[in-house]
Structures are given as structure tokens and as C-alpha cells.
C-alpha positions in Angstrom: -30.5 11.1 5.5 -28.5 9.7 2.3 -25.5 7.6 3.1 -22.3 9.2 1.9 -20.9 7.5 -1.2 -17.5 6.3 -1.1 -15.1 7.2 -4.1 -13.7 3.9 -5.4 -10.9 5.1 -7.1 -9.3 8.3 -7.2 -8.8 9.4 -11.1 -5.3 10.6 -10.6 -3.8 7.1 -9.5 -1.1 6.5 -12.2 2.1 4.4 -12.1 5.1 6.7 -12.7 6.9 6.0 -15.8 10.7 6.2 -16.6 11.7 5.4 -12.9 15.5 4.4 -13.1 16.6 1.2 -11.3 18.9 3.5 -9.1 16.1 5.3 -7.9 14.1 2.2 -7.0 16.9 0.8 -5.2 17.3 4.2 -3.3 13.8 4.1 -2.5 13.9 0.2 -1.3 16.7 1.1 1.1 15.0 4.2 2.6 11.4 2.8 3.0 9.9 1.5 6.2 6.4 0.1 7.3 4.6 1.4 10.5 0.9 0.3 9.8 -2.1 1.9 10.8 -4.6 0.7 13.6 -7.5 1.7 11.4 -6.9 -1.1 9.2 -6.3 -3.9 12.2 -8.5 -5.8 14.0 -5.5 -7.8 15.4 -2.3 -5.6 16.1 0.2 -8.5 15.3 3.9 -7.3 15.9 3.1 -3.9 14.3 3.6 -2.2 17.5 0.5 -0.2 17.4 -0.8 1.5 20.6 -4.1 0.9 21.8 -6.8 1.6 21.2 -6.4 -0.4 18.0 -9.1 -1.5 16.0 -11.0 -1.0 12.5 -12.5 2.3 11.8 -15.9 1.9 9.9 -15.4 2.2 6.0 -11.7 1.1 6.2 -10.4 -2.3 4.6 -8.6 -4.6 7.1 -5.2 -6.1 6.6 -6.5 -9.1 8.5 -8.5 -10.5 5.9 -5.5 -10.7 3.7 -3.5 -12.5 6.6 -1.0 -10.0 7.0 0.1 -9.9 10.7 3.8 -9.3 10.5 5.4 -6.1 9.8 8.0 -8.2 8.3 5.7 -9.4 5.7 4.1 -5.8 5.1 7.6 -4.6 4.5 8.5 -7.3 2.1 5.5 -6.7 -0.2 6.0 -2.6 -0.1 9.7 -3.1 -1.2 8.6 -5.8 -3.6 6.1 -3.1 -5.3 8.8 -0.9 -5.5 11.3 -3.3 -7.0 8.2 -4.0 -9.6 8.2 -0.2 -10.3 4.5 -0.1 -8.9 4.8 3.4 -7.4 2.8 6.2 -8.1 3.7 9.3 -10.1 2.5 11.6 -7.5 5.6 12.3 -5.0 5.6 13.9 -1.7 9.2 15.0 -0.9 11.4 12.4 -2.5 9.1 9.4 -1.9 6.3 8.2 -4.1 2.7 8.9 -2.3 1.6 5.4 -3.3 3.2 2.0 -3.7 1.1 -1.1 -4.5 1.7 -4.8 -4.4 -0.6 -8.1 -4.3 -0.9 -10.2 -1.1 -0.3 -13.9 -1.6 -4.0 -14.5 -1.8 -4.2 -12.2 -5.0 -5.8 -9.2 -3.3 -4.2 -5.7 -4.4 -2.6 -3.9 -1.7 -2.0 0.0 -1.8 0.2 1.8 0.5 0.3 5.4 1.4 3.0 7.6 2.5 2.6 8.5 6.1 6.0 10.4 6.6 7.9 12.2 3.8 10.7 12.8 5.9 11.3 9.2 7.0 9.5 7.4 4.2 7.4 5.3 6.3 4.0 3.9 4.9 1.0 2.1 5.9 -0.8 -0.2 3.7 -4.2 -1.9 3.2 -6.4 -3.9 0.7 -8.1 -2.0 -2.1 -11.6 -2.0 -2.5 -12.9 -4.5 -5.0 -14.8 -1.7 -6.5 -11.5 0.2 -7.3 -10.8 0.1 -10.8 -7.1 0.9 -10.5 -7.0 -2.7 -8.5 -7.3 -4.3 -12.0 -4.2 -2.3 -13.1 -2.2 -3.4 -10.1 -3.0 -6.8 -10.7 -2.1 -6.8 -14.3 1.2 -5.0 -13.7 2.1 -7.5 -10.6 1.2 -10.4 -13.0 3.4 -9.1 -15.6 6.3 -8.3 -13.3 6.4 -11.4 -11.4 6.6 -13.8 -14.6 
């Protein structure tokens, strides 16, 4: 049996253009971070109910040393502040938000609940072509 091929990057990933500073601030105030047990070996203080543990084929937050919910939320909000939000929306929130961990690993957060604005995040695959765009935009925003 042939192994399933994982798509490294969805071709529809794009940063939103022309988002106002007011909209970014509204998202920063409205978003939250919940986490997802499939991206954790160590649940840290995320309040995840057992069973927690990585699912095969998922990247792990543990590898980039994100064990605190406060750090994950800080990175999520910084990504919004830098305008690193997806063009694709679900309700009033962007489908994805991108950021970069302290060690330089690009991160992607996906919207879990469009009513509450809660997200979960994970390191991007090194094969993901969009990860290069995330790194470049983060570097230019952080200067």
C-alpha cells in the first residue's frame, strides 16, 4: 500500500491586503487561544483534557518550546499586529494567523470557533512554501 502524500502547502494561503489598523486592533481584542491536544506532547498550562498527545502527522508545539498559553496568545496577537492574517475569513475572523517562534520557526494558527474567535496553532512544515513568506513578512515587520 502506498503511503498517503501530505500536501505541504495549500495554494490558497495568502495574506490579507488592505486591512485597516482599526480592524487589526478589533481582532487583537477579540481573539483567544485554546490549543489543540493533537499538537502537544506536554499539555503545559493549556487546560487540555486527557487524552492529550500528538496525532501522527501533526507538528508539535513542544519542539518550539511553547508550553504556556500566555506565550501562544502573545504570538497570535503579534501576528495580527503585523497584519499576518489570511485573506480567507470565517465569520468576522481570519481563518489563519501566522507568527514566528523565538527560535525562528514559522507558526500557523487556525480558527477553531468563529463565534468566539478562538484559535489553535502549530509549527509549519519545513516543506511548506508559504513558511518562507511568513518568515520574510515577520522579519520586515519586526524591524
